N, C-alpha and C positions, 0 to 999 in steps of 0.2 A: 432492515438486521443485516449481522454480517453474515457473509458466506463463509463456511468450514473449508479451513484449507490445513492437509496436511504435514508434516515438519518438514518431509520432502518438497511437499509444492514451493513455503515459507524458504527454502532454501534457495532451490529455484529461481525464485521470483527474486530471490536477493542477490543472487550471481547475476541476473539480466539486467538489473539494476545497479548490478559494480558495472558491470561491459560500456554498457549505453555509459555513463559517467567516463569510462576508458576508453570510448570509443572503438571497443572493439566487436568490429561485426562478428567473427568468424565468434568466437566467443556465442554473440547472441545465437546465429546461428546456427551452434552445435547444441545449443539450449531449446532450440524449436520442440525436441521432445520426439515423440513416438507416437505408436498405437497404443489407447489407453490411457494418455497422461491428457491432460487438457491442455487447448491449445495455448500458446503463450503470450497474445492477446488477453484472452480471459481471463487467464493464469494473474497478470500483471494489474487487471482492472477488477481484479478482486482482491488482488495483496492491496492495493492503492485503494480500497475502501478499508480494508482493513485496517491499515496502519494509521490511515487520514481517522477514522473514526476513535481508536486507542487515544491519538494524539489528544483530541479533540475530549475526551473520558479524563485524559491526567489534564487536560490544561484548566477543567472545573471541577478537580481536587475529588472525584469520584473512584473511590479501590474498597475492594472487598471487604475489607470493614467496618464499615455502614450501618445502617439498618436501615430499612426499607424506608420507611419516610424522610430520611435523612436525603438515599437515592432518588428519592419519587421529586424531590427538591429541585433537585440539579441536575436532573432529566428534562426537570420542566425549564430548569434555566435557559441549558443547550438548545432546546424544541426553540425557545423565543429570541435566542440571538439570532443576529442578524448573521453573523460570522461564521456561525455553525451550521445557518440553514447554507450559505453558499458554501461549505464542504458538502454537503448532501446534494446540492446540484450539480459540485463537480464530479463526485464519484456515480453521481448517475448519468454523467457525461461522459463518463470513461466506458461506462457500460454500453452506452449508445454510440459511441467510433468503436470500440471492438465489432457491435452488433453491424454497423456497415461495412469497414473493410474488411472483415472474414478471418478466416484465423492464418495466411498468409504469415507466417514471422519476422517480416521485413513491418508488417503493422506495430512491430511491439516497442521499435524504438520509439513513434512518436506516442504510444502511450506511455514508455518509460521517461520520458521528457515528462510530461505531464503529472505525475507524481511527483518525480525529483524536485519540478519547480513550485509544487504546493506544500509539498517538506522544505524548501526553502526559503519560503512564505512566513510558513509558524516556526521555523526555528533561525532561521537567518541565514543557512549553515552556504559556506561555497559546495567548489568538489571536493575538496580535499575534509569538510568537515563531514560531508556527508557519505563520504567514503567509512570515517569513525564511525558514524551513525548506524550505518549498516554492517560495518560488522560487530555494533555492539548486538545487533539486534539477533544475524548471525549466531552468535554466540549465548544468545539468550533462548533462540529454539534448542541450541544443541546441549545446555545445562537442563532442558524442561523435558527434551527427548528422552 
């Protein structure tokens, strides 16, 4: 099940991923957040799960215009696909990594790297392409919000 993220959390997670791509530890520390905000490592794990699930849905051609039966058939394909199941294992591992690492903002960097590697595995995006993708995702949040 997807974890709900606010638009602000989406933007914060995207900024953190960009900071990791740019090796900008100062920006990452700034994004650590404060009281009332989800700790950055946990936010990144939730964002990674959300994004990787969206990539899977797109890869299998599921969209909001499909009827219930067609959506159900494609979801069954996802659930039986070995690579899709690996995505589920990876997103679970992200949450386990966070549970073991705690809320220390320094632990956000390895979580972010795992997300970027997973995005790279799906899209074959290098760091520059990843930045372009992250900007597109940010623009999508800003248009919707």
